[in-house]
PDB file with one MODEL, atoms N, CA, C and O in Angstrom:
MODEL        1
ATOM      1  N   MET A   1     141.636 106.777 119.006  1.00  0.00           N
ATOM      2  CA  MET A   1     140.918 107.272 120.028  1.00  0.00           C
ATOM      3  C   MET A   1     140.516 108.728 119.797  1.00  0.00           C
ATOM      4  O   MET A   1     141.300 109.455 119.187  1.00  0.00           O
ATOM      5  N   PHE A   2     139.326 109.217 120.250  1.00  0.00           N
ATOM      6  CA  PHE A   2     138.906 110.436 120.081  1.00  0.00           C
ATOM      7  C   PHE A   2     138.973 111.253 121.480  1.00  0.00           C
ATOM      8  O   PHE A   2     138.593 110.766 122.545  1.00  0.00           O
ATOM      9  N   PHE A   3     139.467 112.468 121.349  1.00  0.00           N
ATOM     10  CA  PHE A   3     139.499 113.268 122.627  1.00  0.00           C
ATOM     11  C   PHE A   3     138.860 114.578 122.232  1.00  0.00           C
ATOM     12  O   PHE A   3     138.822 114.933 121.054  1.00  0.00           O
ATOM     13  N   CYS A   4     138.333 115.332 123.268  1.00  0.00           N
ATOM     14  CA  CYS A   4     137.630 116.571 123.023  1.00  0.00           C
ATOM     15  C   CYS A   4     138.587 117.740 122.592  1.00  0.00           C
ATOM     16  O   CYS A   4     138.223 118.722 121.946  1.00  0.00           O
ATOM     17  N   CYS A   5     139.869 117.497 123.043  1.00  0.00           N
ATOM     18  CA  CYS A   5     140.879 118.639 122.764  1.00  0.00           C
ATOM     19  C   CYS A   5     142.290 117.994 122.967  1.00  0.00           C
ATOM     20  O   CYS A   5     142.460 116.856 123.403  1.00  0.00           O
ATOM     21  N   ASN A   6     143.247 118.829 122.610  1.00  0.00           N
ATOM     22  CA  ASN A   6     144.680 118.450 122.610  1.00  0.00           C
ATOM     23  C   ASN A   6     145.072 118.260 124.022  1.00  0.00           C
ATOM     24  O   ASN A   6     145.832 117.330 124.293  1.00  0.00           O
ATOM     25  N   ILE A   7     144.623 119.060 124.968  1.00  0.00           N
ATOM     26  CA  ILE A   7     145.032 118.935 126.364  1.00  0.00           C
ATOM     27  C   ILE A   7     144.623 117.617 126.914  1.00  0.00           C
ATOM     28  O   ILE A   7     145.434 116.997 127.602  1.00  0.00           O
ATOM     29  N   CYS A   8     143.415 117.118 126.672  1.00  0.00           N
ATOM     30  CA  CYS A   8     142.889 115.809 127.163  1.00  0.00           C
ATOM     31  C   CYS A   8     143.704 114.677 126.509  1.00  0.00           C
ATOM     32  O   CYS A   8     143.950 113.662 127.160  1.00  0.00           O
ATOM     33  N   ALA A   9     144.122 114.818 125.268  1.00  0.00           N
ATOM     34  CA  ALA A   9     144.874 113.825 124.604  1.00  0.00           C
ATOM     35  C   ALA A   9     146.332 113.824 125.174  1.00  0.00           C
ATOM     36  O   ALA A   9     146.951 112.764 125.265  1.00  0.00           O
ATOM     37  N   ASP A  10     146.859 114.981 125.544  1.00  0.00           N
ATOM     38  CA  ASP A  10     148.238 114.999 126.177  1.00  0.00           C
ATOM     39  C   ASP A  10     148.175 114.414 127.543  1.00  0.00           C
ATOM     40  O   ASP A  10     149.110 113.694 127.893  1.00  0.00           O
ATOM     41  N   ILE A  11     147.128 114.649 128.404  1.00  0.00           N
ATOM     42  CA  ILE A  11     146.970 114.060 129.658  1.00  0.00           C
ATOM     43  C   ILE A  11     146.922 112.552 129.601  1.00  0.00           C
ATOM     44  O   ILE A  11     147.560 111.854 130.390  1.00  0.00           O
ATOM     45  N   PHE A  12     146.102 112.040 128.590  1.00  0.00           N
ATOM     46  CA  PHE A  12     146.075 110.598 128.514  1.00  0.00           C
ATOM     47  C   PHE A  12     147.391 109.893 128.039  1.00  0.00           C
ATOM     48  O   PHE A  12     147.691 108.776 128.462  1.00  0.00           O
ATOM     49  N   GLU A  13     148.115 110.537 127.206  1.00  0.00           N
ATOM     50  CA  GLU A  13     149.436 110.114 126.801  1.00  0.00           C
ATOM     51  C   GLU A  13     150.366 110.084 127.969  1.00  0.00           C
ATOM     52  O   GLU A  13     151.058 109.079 128.132  1.00  0.00           O
ATOM     53  N   GLU A  14     150.450 111.114 128.816  1.00  0.00           N
ATOM     54  CA  GLU A  14     151.297 111.227 129.875  1.00  0.00           C
ATOM     55  C   GLU A  14     151.007 110.181 131.005  1.00  0.00           C
ATOM     56  O   GLU A  14     151.875 109.614 131.669  1.00  0.00           O
ATOM     57  N   MET A  15     149.609 110.007 131.123  1.00  0.00           N
ATOM     58  CA  MET A  15     149.172 109.098 132.106  1.00  0.00           C
ATOM     59  C   MET A  15     149.626 107.579 131.628  1.00  0.00           C
ATOM     60  O   MET A  15     150.125 106.826 132.465  1.00  0.00           O
ATOM     61  N   VAL A  16     149.468 107.215 130.464  1.00  0.00           N
ATOM     62  CA  VAL A  16     149.851 105.957 129.959  1.00  0.00           C
ATOM     63  C   VAL A  16     151.406 105.748 130.158  1.00  0.00           C
ATOM     64  O   VAL A  16     151.886 104.704 130.600  1.00  0.00           O
ATOM     65  N   ARG A  17     152.167 106.901 129.767  1.00  0.00           N
ATOM     66  CA  ARG A  17     153.601 106.815 129.973  1.00  0.00           C
ATOM     67  C   ARG A  17     154.037 106.575 131.398  1.00  0.00           C
ATOM     68  O   ARG A  17     154.970 105.811 131.646  1.00  0.00           O
ATOM     69  N   ARG A  18     153.353 107.234 132.361  1.00  0.00           N
ATOM     70  CA  ARG A  18     153.575 107.058 133.780  1.00  0.00           C
ATOM     71  C   ARG A  18     153.164 105.616 134.323  1.00  0.00           C
ATOM     72  O   ARG A  18     153.852 105.033 135.161  1.00  0.00           O
ATOM     73  N   VAL A  19     152.011 105.092 133.794  1.00  0.00           N
ATOM     74  CA  VAL A  19     151.727 103.734 134.188  1.00  0.00           C
ATOM     75  C   VAL A  19     152.722 102.799 133.659  1.00  0.00           C
ATOM     76  O   VAL A  19     153.150 101.919 134.405  1.00  0.00           O
ATOM     77  N   LYS A  20     153.163 102.902 132.369  1.00  0.00           N
ATOM     78  CA  LYS A  20     154.191 102.017 131.917  1.00  0.00           C
ATOM     79  C   LYS A  20     155.562 102.160 132.669  1.00  0.00           C
ATOM     80  O   LYS A  20     156.291 101.186 132.852  1.00  0.00           O
ATOM     81  N   GLU A  21     155.847 103.322 133.060  1.00  0.00           N
ATOM     82  CA  GLU A  21     157.147 103.616 133.848  1.00  0.00           C
ATOM     83  C   GLU A  21     157.100 102.975 135.108  1.00  0.00           C
ATOM     84  O   GLU A  21     158.104 102.429 135.565  1.00  0.00           O
ATOM     85  N   ASN A  22     155.837 102.998 135.809  1.00  0.00           N
ATOM     86  CA  ASN A  22     155.709 102.494 137.185  1.00  0.00           C
ATOM     87  C   ASN A  22     155.638 100.859 137.166  1.00  0.00           C
ATOM     88  O   ASN A  22     155.995 100.218 138.155  1.00  0.00           O
ATOM     89  N   THR A  23     155.196 100.280 136.078  1.00  0.00           N
ATOM     90  CA  THR A  23     154.891  98.858 136.047  1.00  0.00           C
ATOM     91  C   THR A  23     155.923  98.139 135.263  1.00  0.00           C
ATOM     92  O   THR A  23     156.154  96.951 135.490  1.00  0.00           O
ATOM     93  N   GLY A  24     156.549  98.805 134.357  1.00  0.00           N
ATOM     94  CA  GLY A  24     157.440  98.117 133.432  1.00  0.00           C
ATOM     95  C   GLY A  24     156.816  97.310 132.273  1.00  0.00           C
ATOM     96  O   GLY A  24     157.456  96.514 131.586  1.00  0.00           O
ATOM     97  N   TRP A  25     155.475  97.599 132.119  1.00  0.00           N
ATOM     98  CA  TRP A  25     154.728  97.029 131.025  1.00  0.00           C
ATOM     99  C   TRP A  25     155.065  97.553 129.732  1.00  0.00           C
ATOM    100  O   TRP A  25     155.448  98.722 129.676  1.00  0.00           O
ATOM    101  N   GLY A  26     154.988  96.912 128.751  1.00  0.00           N
ATOM    102  CA  GLY A  26     155.148  97.394 127.325  1.00  0.00           C
ATOM    103  C   GLY A  26     153.838  97.873 126.681  1.00  0.00           C
ATOM    104  O   GLY A  26     153.773  98.724 125.794  1.00  0.00           O
ATOM    105  N   LYS A  27     152.809  97.227 127.231  1.00  0.00           N
ATOM    106  CA  LYS A  27     151.392  97.641 126.727  1.00  0.00           C
ATOM    107  C   LYS A  27     150.412  97.576 127.898  1.00  0.00           C
ATOM    108  O   LYS A  27     150.653  96.951 128.931  1.00  0.00           O
ATOM    109  N   ILE A  28     149.282  98.270 127.664  1.00  0.00           N
ATOM    110  CA  ILE A  28     148.175  98.180 128.670  1.00  0.00           C
ATOM    111  C   ILE A  28     147.040  97.777 127.848  1.00  0.00           C
ATOM    112  O   ILE A  28     146.817  98.223 126.723  1.00  0.00           O
ATOM    113  N   ASP A  29     146.240  96.801 128.541  1.00  0.00           N
ATOM    114  CA  ASP A  29     145.052  96.273 127.839  1.00  0.00           C
ATOM    115  C   ASP A  29     143.772  97.208 128.174  1.00  0.00           C
ATOM    116  O   ASP A  29     142.884  97.369 127.337  1.00  0.00           O
ATOM    117  N   TYR A  30     143.742  97.753 129.329  1.00  0.00           N
ATOM    118  CA  TYR A  30     142.532  98.350 129.712  1.00  0.00           C
ATOM    119  C   TYR A  30     142.820  99.379 130.829  1.00  0.00           C
ATOM    120  O   TYR A  30     143.604  99.122 131.743  1.00  0.00           O
ATOM    121  N   ILE A  31     142.183 100.512 130.730  1.00  0.00           N
ATOM    122  CA  ILE A  31     142.265 101.556 131.773  1.00  0.00           C
ATOM    123  C   ILE A  31     140.890 102.085 132.165  1.00  0.00           C
ATOM    124  O   ILE A  31     140.159 102.645 131.347  1.00  0.00           O
ATOM    125  N   GLU A  32     140.533 101.874 133.553  1.00  0.00           N
ATOM    126  CA  GLU A  32     139.251 102.319 134.046  1.00  0.00           C
ATOM    127  C   GLU A  32     139.623 103.625 134.739  1.00  0.00           C
ATOM    128  O   GLU A  32     140.533 103.618 135.569  1.00  0.00           O
ATOM    129  N   LEU A  33     138.965 104.746 134.439  1.00  0.00           N
ATOM    130  CA  LEU A  33     139.068 106.061 135.086  1.00  0.00           C
ATOM    131  C   LEU A  33     137.771 106.448 135.778  1.00  0.00           C
ATOM    132  O   LEU A  33     136.704 106.480 135.166  1.00  0.00           O
ATOM    133  N   ILE A  34     137.886 106.739 137.053  1.00  0.00           N
ATOM    134  CA  ILE A  34     136.663 107.170 137.843  1.00  0.00           C
ATOM    135  C   ILE A  34     137.066 108.453 138.529  1.00  0.00           C
ATOM    136  O   ILE A  34     138.038 108.506 139.281  1.00  0.00           O
ATOM    137  N   GLY A  35     136.249 109.544 138.234  1.00  0.00           N
ATOM    138  CA  GLY A  35     136.429 110.724 138.851  1.00  0.00           C
ATOM    139  C   GLY A  35     136.311 111.950 137.914  1.00  0.00           C
ATOM    140  O   GLY A  35     135.764 111.790 136.823  1.00  0.00           O
ATOM    141  N   ASN A  36     136.738 113.031 138.231  1.00  0.00           N
ATOM    142  CA  ASN A  36     136.644 114.177 137.471  1.00  0.00           C
ATOM    143  C   ASN A  36     137.836 115.159 137.590  1.00  0.00           C
ATOM    144  O   ASN A  36     138.780 114.933 138.347  1.00  0.00           O
ATOM    145  N   TYR A  37     137.745 116.293 136.785  1.00  0.00           N
ATOM    146  CA  TYR A  37     138.890 117.301 136.853  1.00  0.00           C
ATOM    147  C   TYR A  37     139.069 117.895 138.176  1.00  0.00           C
ATOM    148  O   TYR A  37     140.215 118.032 138.604  1.00  0.00           O
ATOM    149  N   SER A  38     138.026 118.275 138.895  1.00  0.00           N
ATOM    150  CA  SER A  38     138.120 118.961 140.169  1.00  0.00           C
ATOM    151  C   SER A  38     138.744 118.072 141.259  1.00  0.00           C
ATOM    152  O   SER A  38     139.680 118.458 141.959  1.00  0.00           O
ATOM    153  N   LYS A  39     138.184 116.885 141.360  1.00  0.00           N
ATOM    154  CA  LYS A  39     138.653 115.985 142.511  1.00  0.00           C
ATOM    155  C   LYS A  39     139.698 114.945 142.075  1.00  0.00           C
ATOM    156  O   LYS A  39     140.108 114.161 142.931  1.00  0.00           O
ATOM    157  N   GLY A  40     140.135 114.873 140.895  1.00  0.00           N
ATOM    158  CA  GLY A  40     141.152 113.898 140.445  1.00  0.00           C
ATOM    159  C   GLY A  40     140.367 112.618 140.047  1.00  0.00           C
ATOM    160  O   GLY A  40     139.145 112.526 140.156  1.00  0.00           O
ATOM    161  N   ARG A  41     141.198 111.618 139.565  1.00  0.00           N
ATOM    162  CA  ARG A  41     140.688 110.392 139.029  1.00  0.00           C
ATOM    163  C   ARG A  41     141.416 109.185 139.746  1.00  0.00           C
ATOM    164  O   ARG A  41     142.637 109.145 139.897  1.00  0.00           O
ATOM    165  N   ASN A  42     140.545 108.213 140.167  1.00  0.00           N
ATOM    166  CA  ASN A  42     141.083 106.977 140.746  1.00  0.00           C
ATOM    167  C   ASN A  42     140.933 106.043 139.486  1.00  0.00           C
ATOM    168  O   ASN A  42     139.900 105.953 138.822  1.00  0.00           O
ATOM    169  N   CYS A  43     142.062 105.387 139.258  1.00  0.00           N
ATOM    170  CA  CYS A  43     142.181 104.550 138.063  1.00  0.00           C
ATOM    171  C   CYS A  43     142.687 103.169 138.339  1.00  0.00           C
ATOM    172  O   CYS A  43     143.331 102.943 139.363  1.00  0.00           O
ATOM    173  N   THR A  44     142.429 102.279 137.500  1.00  0.00           N
ATOM    174  CA  THR A  44     143.035 100.929 137.444  1.00  0.00           C
ATOM    175  C   THR A  44     143.342 100.621 135.971  1.00  0.00           C
ATOM    176  O   THR A  44     142.499 100.594 135.074  1.00  0.00           O
ATOM    177  N   ALA A  45     144.687 100.388 135.835  1.00  0.00           N
ATOM    178  CA  ALA A  45     145.198  99.867 134.605  1.00  0.00           C
ATOM    179  C   ALA A  45     145.393  98.388 134.727  1.00  0.00           C
ATOM    180  O   ALA A  45     145.834  97.905 135.769  1.00  0.00           O
ATOM    181  N   ARG A  46     145.046  97.590 133.596  1.00  0.00           N
ATOM    182  CA  ARG A  46     145.135  96.219 133.571  1.00  0.00           C
ATOM    183  C   ARG A  46     146.047  95.730 132.347  1.00  0.00           C
ATOM    184  O   ARG A  46     146.131  96.373 131.300  1.00  0.00           O
ATOM    185  N   ARG A  47     146.667  94.623 132.568  1.00  0.00           N
ATOM    186  CA  ARG A  47     147.418  93.941 131.591  1.00  0.00           C
ATOM    187  C   ARG A  47     147.254  92.464 131.878  1.00  0.00           C
ATOM    188  O   ARG A  47     147.819  91.948 132.843  1.00  0.00           O
ATOM    189  N   GLY A  48     146.490  91.787 131.052  1.00  0.00           N
ATOM    190  CA  GLY A  48     146.226  90.379 131.500  1.00  0.00           C
ATOM    191  C   GLY A  48     145.586  90.273 132.801  1.00  0.00           C
ATOM    192  O   GLY A  48     144.538  90.873 133.038  1.00  0.00           O
ATOM    193  N   ASP A  49     146.267  89.415 133.794  1.00  0.00           N
ATOM    194  CA  ASP A  49     145.714  89.261 135.094  1.00  0.00           C
ATOM    195  C   ASP A  49     146.242  90.261 135.982  1.00  0.00           C
ATOM    196  O   ASP A  49     145.875  90.266 137.157  1.00  0.00           O
ATOM    197  N   GLU A  50     147.135  91.181 135.514  1.00  0.00           N
ATOM    198  CA  GLU A  50     147.754  92.084 136.468  1.00  0.00           C
ATOM    199  C   GLU A  50     147.036  93.448 136.494  1.00  0.00           C
ATOM    200  O   GLU A  50     146.447  93.850 135.491  1.00  0.00           O
ATOM    201  N   GLU A  51     147.079  94.148 137.613  1.00  0.00           N
ATOM    202  CA  GLU A  51     146.503  95.415 137.666  1.00  0.00           C
ATOM    203  C   GLU A  51     147.366  96.432 138.447  1.00  0.00           C
ATOM    204  O   GLU A  51     148.140  96.071 139.333  1.00  0.00           O
ATOM    205  N   PHE A  52     147.210  97.637 138.101  1.00  0.00           N
ATOM    206  CA  PHE A  52     147.911  98.735 138.763  1.00  0.00           C
ATOM    207  C   PHE A  52     146.913  99.874 138.960  1.00  0.00           C
ATOM    208  O   PHE A  52     146.329 100.433 138.032  1.00  0.00           O
ATOM    209  N   LYS A  53     146.756 100.193 140.379  1.00  0.00           N
ATOM    210  CA  LYS A  53     145.832 101.177 140.801  1.00  0.00           C
ATOM    211  C   LYS A  53     146.529 102.502 141.092  1.00  0.00           C
ATOM    212  O   LYS A  53     147.618 102.475 141.666  1.00  0.00           O
ATOM    213  N   TYR A  54     146.000 103.601 140.750  1.00  0.00           N
ATOM    214  CA  TYR A  54     146.668 104.848 140.913  1.00  0.00           C
ATOM    215  C   TYR A  54     145.593 106.029 140.920  1.00  0.00           C
ATOM    216  O   TYR A  54     144.430 105.869 140.549  1.00  0.00           O
ATOM    217  N   TYR A  55     146.084 107.147 141.354  1.00  0.00           N
ATOM    218  CA  TYR A  55     145.247 108.346 141.344  1.00  0.00           C
ATOM    219  C   TYR A  55     146.012 109.410 140.726  1.00  0.00           C
ATOM    220  O   TYR A  55     147.209 109.496 140.999  1.00  0.00           O
ATOM    221  N   PHE A  56     145.435 110.288 139.874  1.00  0.00           N
ATOM    222  CA  PHE A  56     145.994 111.402 139.389  1.00  0.00           C
ATOM    223  C   PHE A  56     145.215 112.672 139.170  1.00  0.00           C
ATOM    224  O   PHE A  56     144.027 112.584 138.861  1.00  0.00           O
ATOM    225  N   ARG A  57     145.756 113.770 139.299  1.00  0.00           N
ATOM    226  CA  ARG A  57     145.075 115.055 139.047  1.00  0.00           C
ATOM    227  C   ARG A  57     145.993 115.957 138.272  1.00  0.00           C
ATOM    228  O   ARG A  57     147.219 115.883 138.363  1.00  0.00           O
ATOM    229  N   THR A  58     145.316 116.863 137.459  1.00  0.00           N
ATOM    230  CA  THR A  58     145.980 117.725 136.666  1.00  0.00           C
ATOM    231  C   THR A  58     145.483 119.227 136.794  1.00  0.00           C
ATOM    232  O   THR A  58     144.373 119.521 137.238  1.00  0.00           O
ATOM    233  N   TYR A  59     146.396 120.119 136.369  1.00  0.00           N
ATOM    234  CA  TYR A  59     145.973 121.485 136.217  1.00  0.00           C
ATOM    235  C   TYR A  59     145.123 121.715 134.911  1.00  0.00           C
ATOM    236  O   TYR A  59     145.084 120.835 134.051  1.00  0.00           O
ATOM    237  N   SER A  60     144.536 122.739 134.789  1.00  0.00           N
ATOM    238  CA  SER A  60     143.735 122.986 133.606  1.00  0.00           C
ATOM    239  C   SER A  60     144.536 123.001 132.295  1.00  0.00           C
ATOM    240  O   SER A  60     143.964 122.799 131.224  1.00  0.00           O
ATOM    241  N   ASP A  61     145.795 123.228 132.366  1.00  0.00           N
ATOM    242  CA  ASP A  61     146.728 123.205 131.135  1.00  0.00           C
ATOM    243  C   ASP A  61     147.148 121.768 130.863  1.00  0.00           C
ATOM    244  O   ASP A  61     147.816 121.488 129.868  1.00  0.00           O
ATOM    245  N   GLY A  62     146.767 120.886 131.723  1.00  0.00           N
ATOM    246  CA  GLY A  62     147.175 119.442 131.377  1.00  0.00           C
ATOM    247  C   GLY A  62     148.404 118.907 132.199  1.00  0.00           C
ATOM    248  O   GLY A  62     148.674 117.706 132.208  1.00  0.00           O
ATOM    249  N   LYS A  63     149.126 119.824 132.876  1.00  0.00           N
ATOM    250  CA  LYS A  63     150.308 119.464 133.632  1.00  0.00           C
ATOM    251  C   LYS A  63     149.771 118.682 134.867  1.00  0.00           C
ATOM    252  O   LYS A  63     148.695 118.998 135.373  1.00  0.00           O
ATOM    253  N   PHE A  64     150.505 117.688 135.332  1.00  0.00           N
ATOM    254  CA  PHE A  64     150.095 116.860 136.393  1.00  0.00           C
ATOM    255  C   PHE A  64     150.306 117.513 137.752  1.00  0.00           C
ATOM    256  O   PHE A  64     151.413 117.982 138.016  1.00  0.00           O
ATOM    257  N   ILE A  65     149.328 117.567 138.611  1.00  0.00           N
ATOM    258  CA  ILE A  65     149.538 118.066 139.956  1.00  0.00           C
ATOM    259  C   ILE A  65     150.121 116.774 140.752  1.00  0.00           C
ATOM    260  O   ILE A  65     151.085 116.923 141.504  1.00  0.00           O
ATOM    261  N   SER A  66     149.542 115.563 140.578  1.00  0.00           N
ATOM    262  CA  SER A  66     149.926 114.494 141.264  1.00  0.00           C
ATOM    263  C   SER A  66     149.697 113.148 140.445  1.00  0.00           C
ATOM    264  O   SER A  66     148.802 113.066 139.604  1.00  0.00           O
ATOM    265  N   PHE A  67     150.490 112.183 140.717  1.00  0.00           N
ATOM    266  CA  PHE A  67     150.318 110.834 140.244  1.00  0.00           C
ATOM    267  C   PHE A  67     150.757 109.867 141.302  1.00  0.00           C
ATOM    268  O   PHE A  67     151.961 109.773 141.539  1.00  0.00           O
ATOM    269  N   GLU A  68     149.924 109.171 141.930  1.00  0.00           N
ATOM    270  CA  GLU A  68     150.234 108.432 143.127  1.00  0.00           C
ATOM    271  C   GLU A  68     149.715 106.955 142.950  1.00  0.00           C
ATOM    272  O   GLU A  68     148.550 106.725 142.627  1.00  0.00           O
ATOM    273  N   LYS A  69     150.615 106.003 143.172  1.00  0.00           N
ATOM    274  CA  LYS A  69     150.309 104.664 143.141  1.00  0.00           C
ATOM    275  C   LYS A  69     149.420 104.384 144.467  1.00  0.00           C
ATOM    276  O   LYS A  69     149.735 104.851 145.562  1.00  0.00           O
ATOM    277  N   LYS A  70     148.282 103.576 144.257  1.00  0.00           N
ATOM    278  CA  LYS A  70     147.410 103.243 145.399  1.00  0.00           C
ATOM    279  C   LYS A  70     147.726 101.814 145.906  1.00  0.00           C
ATOM    280  O   LYS A  70     147.103 101.346 146.859  1.00  0.00           O
TER     281      LYS A  70
ENDMDL
END
């Protein structure tokens, strides 16, 4: 995958880790992210027929402000 910077790559890795932690999944097939930095992102992760909806927002340094199951 290509990321514009290390901060964005770190955010993605942490987001994937948190999804796996919340779902117990070993892998994720697809992630849809809707939103932006200022308002946060509403997301849906999918594995087969299963889905996990969540919201997250980060500080400019990549640390998470919130990660909430929807």
